[in-house]
C-alpha positions, 0 to 999 in steps of 0.5 A, spaced: 283 281 508 289 278 505 292 278 512 287 274 515 290 267 517 285 261 516 290 256 519 289 251 514 295 247 515 299 244 509 295 243 502 297 237 499 301 237 493 296 232 489 289 235 488 291 242 491 284 244 489 281 238 493 285 239 499 283 246 499 276 245 499 277 239 504 281 244 509 275 250 508 270 245 509 273 242 515 274 249 518 267 250 517 264 244 520 268 244 526 266 251 528 273 254 527 270 259 522 263 261 524 258 263 520 259 270 517 266 270 517 269 274 512 274 270 508 281 273 505 280 275 497 282 269 492 289 273 490 291 274 497 289 267 500 293 264 493 299 268 495 299 266 502 298 258 501 303 258 495 297 256 490 295 259 483 289 264 484 285 260 479 285 254 484 283 258 490 277 261 485 275 254 483 275 252 491 271 258 493 266 257 487 265 249 489 264 251 496 259 256 495 255 251 490 255 246 496 252 251 501 259 252 505 260 259 503 256 265 500 258 270 495 256 277 498 256 282 492 261 288 495 263 284 501 267 278 498 266 271 500 263 269 507 262 263 511 255 261 510 250 260 516 250 252 516 248 248 522 253 243 524 253 236 521 250 239 515 254 236 508 254 231 503 251 225 506 250 228 513 244 229 517 241 235 517 239 235 524 242 242 527 246 241 533 246 247 538 253 250 539 251 253 546 246 254 551 242 260 551 245 264 557 239 266 562 237 273 561 240 278 567 236 280 572 232 287 571 235 289 578 242 288 581 242 290 589 248 285 590 253 288 595 260 290 594 259 293 587 260 300 585 256 304 580 260 301 574 257 306 569 260 312 574 267 309 572 271 315 570 272 313 563 275 319 560 280 321 566 282 313 565 283 314 558 287 320 558 291 317 564 293 311 560 295 316 554 299 320 558 302 314 562 304 311 555 307 317 552 311 319 558 313 311 560 320 309 559 322 303 555 324 300 562 317 301 565 314 296 560 320 290 561 319 285 567 319 289 573 319 289 580 314 284 583 313 289 588 310 294 583 312 300 579 316 305 584 311 311 581 305 307 583 308 305 590 310 312 591 303 315 589 299 310 593 303 311 599 302 318 599 294 317 598 293 312 604 297 316 608 293 323 606 286 320 606 287 314 611 292 316 616 296 310 614 304 310 616 307 308 609 312 309 604 314 307 597 318 301 600 312 298 604 307 298 599 306 292 594 301 292 588 296 287 587 291 285 583 285 287 588 284 284 595 282 277 593 289 276 590 292 280 596 289 275 601 291 269 597 298 272 597 298 273 605 295 266 606 301 263 602 306 267 606 303 266 613 303 259 612 310 259 610 312 263 617 308 257 621 301 260 621 296 255 621 290 259 622 287 265 621 281 268 625 276 271 621 269 275 622 263 271 623 259 273 619 264 275 614 265 273 606 265 266 605 270 267 599 275 270 604 275 263 608 275 259 601 282 263 600 285 262 607 283 254 607 286 254 600 292 256 602 292 250 607 290 254 613 284 254 618 279 259 618 276 260 625 271 265 627 270 271 631 263 273 633 261 280 630 257 284 635 255 292 635 262 294 637 265 289 631 269 283 632 270 280 639 278 280 640 276 275 647 275 269 642 282 269 639 286 263 641 293 260 641 291 257 635 290 263 630 297 266 628 293 272 624 286 275 624 283 278 618 278 284 620 274 290 617 275 295 622 272 301 619 266 298 616 265 291 618 262 287 612 257 285 612 254 288 619 256 295 617 259 296 624 265 300 626 271 296 631 271 300 637 277 303 640 278 298 646 277 292 641 282 295 636 287 296 642 286 289 644 287 286 637 294 290 637 296 287 644 294 280 642 298 281 635 304 283 639 303 278 645 302 273 640 308 275 635 302 275 630 299 279 624 292 283 623 290 284 616 286 290 615 281 290 609 279 297 608 275 296 602 271 302 603 274 306 608 273 313 604 265 312 604 263 315 610 257 319 610 255 321 617 262 324 619 269 323 617 271 317 615 275 313 621 282 312 620 286 306 619 288 301 624 294 300 621 297 306 624 297 303 631 302 298 630 305 298 623 310 293 625 304 288 626 298 290 621 298 289 614 293 295 611 290 292 604 286 297 600 284 297 592 280 300 587 275 295 586 269 300 590 272 306 588 273 305 581 271 298 579 272 291 580 274 289 573 280 294 574 284 289 578 288 293 582 290 293 590 295 295 594 298 292 601 302 296 606 306 291 609 311 290 616 318 289 614 318 282 616 312 280 611 315 284 605 320 278 603 315 272 604 310 276 600 315 278 594 317 270 594 309 268 594 308 273 588 314 270 584 312 263 586 305 264 583 307 269 577 302 274 579 304 281 578 300 286 575 300 289 568 305 295 568 300 300 563 295 299 569 299 301 574 302 307 570 295 309 569 293 309 576 299 313 578 297 318 573 290 318 576 292 319 583 297 324 582 293 329 577 287 329 583 282 325 578 282 319 583 280 324 589 275 328 585 272 321 582 271 319 590 268 325 592 263 325 586 260 318 587 261 319 595 255 324 594 251 320 590 252 314 595 250 318 601 244 320 597 242 313 595 243 310 602 238 316 605 233 315 600 233 307 601 232 308 608 226 313 607 223 308 602 223 302 606 221 306 612 214 306 608 213 298 608 217 296 614 218 298 621 225 295 621 230 300 620 237 299 617 243 297 621 250 299 621 253 306 620 252 310 614 258 308 610 260 304 604 256 301 598 251 297 602 246 297 608 243 291 612 236 290 613 235 285 619 229 280 618 226 276 624 229 269 621 233 265 616 226 263 613 224 270 612 230 272 609 230 266 604 223 268 602 224 275 601 230 273 597 226 268 593 221 273 592 225 278 589 229 273 584 222 272 581 221 279 580 228 280 577 231 283 583 238 280 585 239 280 593 244 277 598 242 275 605 246 273 611 244 266 610 243 265 602 250 268 601 254 264 606 256 269 611 256 265 617 261 260 619 256 255 621 249 256 618 244 255 623 236 257 624 238 261 630 243 265 627 241 273 625 238 274 618 238 280 614 238 282 607 244 285 605 242 291 600 247 294 595 245 300 593 251 303 589 250 298 584 244 300 580 246 305 574 243 312 575 237 311 570 235 305 574 236 307 581 229 309 582 226 303 579 230 299 583 228 302 589 221 301 587 222 294 586 225 293 592 220 296 596 214 293 593 217 286 594 219 287 601 212 291 602 209 285 599 212 279 604 211 284 610 204 284 608 203 277 608 207 276 614 202 281 618 196 277 614 199 270 617 200 273 624 192 276 624 190 269 622 194 266 628 191 271 633 184 269 630 185 262 631 188 263 638 195 262 636 194 255 633 196 256 626 203 252 625 205 257 619 205 263 624 212 266 625 214 273 627 217 277 622 219 284 620 
């Protein structure tokens, strides 16, 4: 332990023993040395501070006697469990160091998250080891803001092969996930004169926040059964953000005629489309819908990430950009200093090149497909309302009769330890209002395998209970001739 630096500062020439005692006492009192911290041995600390060992022994002995330190046989000297504020002539009232964090919910069914326990830890660790063994020294230097060439080449091959994207290594930019990418895009588009970006309604509030943070306006595009409506585009918008393969959160696919209309608008307007292909690999009832980018590589920015396929914490994403946007985006990366760590890039490149990324997606796709089917079957036993949207992705929509019913279900679930999102409660609508459709957005991919059945049981119980209350209210209203003010339709 002689290598541990206690950061005690200079020890005065006069009364070195007392100076050391005071420095250690203050380090404990301030909380910098927390209870249980093992201190360096007396010989090592004496050498580090240029003191005699006897001086350090005497200081430790004094602080043990005062209760600041404790000598543990066979384990050296450690910081005692002393409440803050305790010392010579000080109050003995303990001061809490931090509030006790709340217990996490028993069941997490929030959308947008994969099963984190499925992360391919062994394959990832192997990729890290191989990548580091093979990497040149230059790979660990300040690199290209666009990302390492080896990863850009691997990503270009992957999105071309699996999503039909027109890409090569020169068109790919590596980002720290989609949120990072969207922030860069908003900054770059603003520099090109764009003042507003059309975004889907309903859509993620965080997307709108990132756009407005860059000084742009976020204008709504109504999402119907055929996806976002291109007829609502106005001259105010210079770009549109879409989730065409699987709209988030409604789960619909952008119809072919609407895809063509968006592309025609982008060409006519000299604007850009941002295609957020956040879970395009996960389609369960047919082959995944190909990327929209192939229709107009000069007008569509294709965005993907490893957040749904691997884990959000990996913080790796990619853009396939038109040539005209590459320079402005690289400037945005340079100005914000937000390039992605090289070792993570090397690891992902290896994971893709060896086929481990594809194998992992095939494995979890089967699991998520089974879960979605089980979710639909189980909810059918407690509510007549079926799931909305195509069979794809990591979430499903359960329509509800009203915003009040949605809040009631979300609140009831929270009391039962279930974390759920709704169209209203999670801020998906641009302009919230009671007339807006309501729904639960159920993230069925989130629970680990050992908790899936329990999560399904808990969700069915709360939906069934609230649905039962609705039926009881409706029956009571019928008996009263429809005069009950509390009666309202619900599903």
